[in-house]
Residue, then its C-alpha position, 0 to 999 in steps of 0.5 A: x494532493x493530500x490524498x492520505x489526509x496527512x496532518x501534523x501538530x506541534x504541542x497539540x496545534x496544527x501546522x501548515x506544510x508544503x506538498x511537493x508531488x512529481x511523476x517519474x519513470x526511472x530517474x526521469x521526471x515526466x511531470x510536465x509531460x503529463x500536465x501538458x497532456x492534461x493527465x493527472x499525476x496521481x490518477x485516483x478517485x475523481x481523477x482516474x483516467x482511462x488511458x485507452x480514451x487518450x488520443x492515439x497520437x498522445x498514447x503513441x508519444x507517451x508509450x515511446x517515451x516510456x510514460x505509458x507501458x503496454x498492457x496487451x490488446x483489447x477488442x479488434x486488436x487495439x493496443x492497451x496501455x497502463x500508467x508507467x510512472x511512479x508518483x513521489x509525494x513529499x510533505x515539507x515544513x520548516x521548524x525551529x526547536x528551542x534548546x533544552x525544551x521538549x516538543x511534542x510532534x505528532x504525525x497522522x495519515x491514512x495509509x493506502x489500502x491495496x485490494x484484489x477482488x479475489x486472492x491467489x491464496x485460494x486452494x485452486x489458485x495456489x496449487x497452480x505451479x505458475x503461482x508458486x513464486x507469488x505464494x512464496x512471496x506472500x508467505x515471506x512478506x505476510x508470514x502466511x502459515x499453513x494454518x491460515x491457508x487451512x482456515x481460508x479453505x474452510x471459508x473459500x472452498x476448494x473449487x476453481x470458482x470464487x463462489x464465496x466472494x473472498x477478496x484481499x486487502x493489503x496495508x503497508x506501513x513504513x517502519x524500518x526505513x523511517x526509523x530516524x529517531x534517536x532511539x527505540x520507540x518507547x511505547x509501540x501499539x498496534x490494533x487491527x480491526x479486520x471486521x467479522x469473519x475475516x482472516x489476518x496475517x502479518x509478520x510481527x517480530x518484536x511484538x507481543x499480543x496484548x493480554x486478553x486480546x487477539x487483535x492488539x499488539x504492543x512492544x516496549x523500546x521497540x526497534x523495527x526490524x522490518x516494515x509492517x505489511x498486513x494481509x486481510x482476506x475475507x468478504x468485503 
């Protein structure tokens, strides 16, 4: 259940916590339905599932309930489905804080990385009118510039095929809605190591590049205006 390797320390000592995990379709909790069919709530890693291998009566029942959603057809017109539920994982602990005494609370976890074996930012794809809404979303969410696209074209070429083998990696980190502290973040630091030859784009209002570095950013008394979303494009 702790798929992001979440850890908490209090004054340097690790503490225990409880992990609650549930699956929902809209406001409906479908955790029991999945477990009754021996379907993992979070189908990642060793628990990945092939929905097409589920018995037909199970697929039909879950599809009727909205737990599985249609995903086209396969060979011989066989209906395909994909998971239609959203997983919510909460880490919970109880703690007493002594009065008038500073307490150091440290959280760490490994953010989930999204990926694609290609990128719609390649010239032949982004010039497709049907992709225009997605391209604008990339520009908005990752602050993709014309300069970034020009550099990508040098790496990926302009042909229809992805002969250069460029891919995407996307990392999101909640900053804005998680701002439940009493004031600004006193010292904020961000280091991005994308690997050699890869391009990086992200929006960083309020952050400045550290002196002498193109991959380190910092801010004093930082109040996040938005969540952090980082796009990395290149060969992996």
